C-alpha positions as CSV (number, residue, x, y, z in Angstrom):
1,M,-7.5,-11.7,-41.9
2,A,-8.9,-13.9,-44.7
3,S,-11.2,-16.8,-44.1
4,I,-12.1,-19.9,-46.1
5,N,-15.4,-21.7,-46.0
6,K,-15.1,-24.8,-48.2
7,V,-16.4,-28.3,-47.7
8,I,-15.2,-31.3,-49.7
9,L,-17.1,-34.7,-49.3
10,I,-17.1,-38.0,-51.1
11,G,-20.0,-40.3,-50.2
12,R,-23.3,-41.9,-51.3
13,L,-26.7,-40.5,-51.6
14,G,-29.2,-41.7,-49.0
15,K,-32.3,-41.1,-51.1
16,D,-33.1,-39.8,-54.6
17,P,-32.5,-36.0,-54.9
18,E,-35.6,-33.8,-54.0
19,V,-36.6,-30.9,-56.3
20,R,-38.4,-27.8,-55.0
21,S,-39.5,-24.7,-56.9
22,M,-38.5,-21.2,-55.8
23,S,-40.7,-18.2,-56.0
24,N,-38.5,-16.7,-58.8
25,G,-39.0,-19.8,-61.0
26,G,-35.8,-21.5,-60.3
27,E,-35.3,-24.9,-58.6
28,V,-33.5,-26.0,-55.5
29,V,-32.1,-29.5,-55.6
30,S,-31.2,-31.2,-52.3
31,F,-30.2,-34.6,-51.0
32,S,-28.6,-36.4,-48.0
33,L,-25.0,-37.7,-48.4
34,A,-23.4,-40.2,-46.2
35,T,-19.7,-40.3,-45.6
36,S,-18.3,-43.4,-43.6
37,E,-15.2,-44.3,-42.0
38,S,-14.2,-47.7,-40.8
39,W,-11.5,-49.1,-38.4
40,K,-10.5,-52.1,-36.3
41,D,-10.9,-51.8,-32.7
42,R,-8.4,-53.2,-30.0
43,D,-10.0,-56.6,-30.3
44,G,-9.6,-56.7,-34.1
45,N,-13.4,-56.1,-34.8
46,R,-14.3,-54.0,-37.7
47,Q,-16.1,-50.8,-36.7
48,E,-17.9,-48.3,-38.9
49,K,-19.3,-44.8,-38.3
50,S,-21.4,-42.8,-40.7
51,E,-22.0,-39.2,-40.9
52,W,-25.1,-37.7,-42.8
53,H,-24.8,-34.3,-44.6
54,N,-27.6,-32.2,-46.2
55,V,-26.5,-30.9,-49.5
56,V,-28.5,-28.1,-51.3
57,I,-27.8,-27.1,-54.9
58,F,-28.9,-23.6,-56.0
59,N,-26.7,-23.7,-59.3
60,E,-29.0,-24.4,-62.2
61,N,-26.6,-26.6,-64.2
62,L,-25.5,-28.7,-61.3
63,G,-29.1,-29.1,-60.1
64,R,-30.1,-30.4,-63.6
65,I,-27.3,-32.9,-63.6
66,A,-28.2,-34.1,-60.0
67,K,-32.0,-34.5,-60.7
68,Q,-31.3,-36.3,-64.0
69,Y,-28.5,-38.6,-63.2
70,L,-28.3,-39.1,-59.4
71,R,-30.2,-41.7,-57.4
72,K,-30.2,-43.3,-53.9
73,G,-26.8,-45.0,-53.6
74,S,-25.0,-42.9,-56.2
75,S,-21.4,-42.1,-55.4
76,V,-20.5,-38.4,-55.7
77,Y,-17.8,-35.8,-54.9
78,V,-19.2,-32.7,-53.6
79,E,-17.5,-29.3,-53.0
80,G,-19.4,-26.3,-51.5
81,Q,-19.7,-24.1,-48.5
82,L,-21.3,-24.6,-45.1
83,Q,-24.3,-22.6,-44.4
84,T,-26.6,-22.6,-41.2
85,R,-30.2,-21.8,-41.9
86,K,-32.7,-20.7,-39.2
87,W,-36.3,-21.5,-39.4
88,T,-39.3,-21.9,-37.1
89,N,-41.1,-25.2,-36.6
90,K,-44.8,-25.8,-36.3
91,E,-44.6,-25.3,-32.4
92,G,-43.0,-21.9,-33.0
93,Q,-39.6,-22.9,-31.9
94,D,-36.5,-21.8,-33.7
95,Q,-34.6,-24.6,-35.4
96,Y,-31.3,-24.5,-37.2
97,S,-30.1,-26.6,-40.0
98,T,-26.4,-26.7,-41.3
99,E,-26.1,-27.6,-44.9
100,V,-23.5,-27.9,-47.6
101,V,-24.5,-25.3,-50.2
102,L,-23.5,-25.5,-53.9
103,Q,-24.3,-22.1,-55.7
104,G,-22.7,-20.0,-58.4
105,F,-19.1,-20.8,-59.3
106,N,-18.2,-22.0,-55.7
107,G,-19.9,-25.5,-56.2
108,N,-18.7,-28.6,-57.7
109,L,-20.4,-32.0,-58.2
110,T,-18.7,-34.9,-59.7
111,M,-20.4,-38.4,-60.2
112,L,-18.1,-41.1,-59.3
113,D,-20.0,-44.1,-60.4
114,T,-19.1,-46.1,-63.5
115,R,-22.5,-46.1,-64.9
């Protein structure tokens, strides 16, 4: 049976992209992306809920665009895959992070701002 791991998000950056160097000389660009939904409750009051997503870019070209043009508040379309990463914190406990990963030809980043 075939399976698909694909995530599509449209949202705004919560902070400027962060750039880290890898041991092989490449760069990893990451940022947090907020997606929001709003509705009116039974009393007619407007309600809003935001979800935060960690986005990590391993694609060199997309990373270059992200670090050059994206800033806090930028609106973007992101298409990637979900990956869960296991790491150990300072206290020696295992931690898990689920991220939207853009790598190779499986990722897409489109800036939606008019600037």
